[in-house]
N, C-alpha and C positions, 0 to 999 in steps of 0.2 A: 355627330361626326364619329367615324370609326377609324381604327388604326390604319387600315389600308389607304384611306385618303391622306393621312399624315405621311405615311411612308412614300406614297406616290408623289407628294409635293414637299418632300423633306427640305429642299432648298428654301422654301418659303417659311417653313416651321422651324428651321434651324436657329434663326435669330430669336424667335420666341422661346425656344428651349434654352438658349444662352442667357436670356433675361431671367428665366425661371431658375436655372441652375448655374449660377455664375462661376462656380468652381470648375466647371467643365470648360475645356479649351475649344477653340474653333477647330483645331486639328482632330480632337477626340470626337467632336460632333460630325466631322467629315467621315471619320472611320465608322461611326455608328450607322451612318447612311440610312436612317429611318428604321432601323431594326429595334423593336421594342425591348427585346431581351438584352441587347447590348446596352441600350440606354439605362435600363434598370440596373444592370451590373455596374456601370460607371457611377450611377447615383449612389449605390451601395458603397463602392470603393471610396469615392470622394467625400461623402457625407457620413459614413459610418452607420448606415441604416440597414435594416433587415430587408430581405427580398420583398416581404409583404408591405413594409413601409414605402419602399421605392415604387412598387406597383400602384399603391394607393395614391401616391403623389402624381404619378403619370396619369391615372384616371381623372384626378381632379384637374390637372393641367389640360387634358383633352376636353373636359367639359367647358372650361373657360375659353378654349380656342375653337 
């Protein structure tokens, strides 16, 4: 699966993202609207991770879904 598929079907993946990153709110995920850069930024902000760590988490999440 690639990010374009996730972005195009964000409403379906939003719940899975919420399960993965519980500190993110439903409203924040609505604002992210499938944009990977925005998701990485929110993960950095909420979890105190580096950009690289956030990107790696997103890659692993994509593989699982």
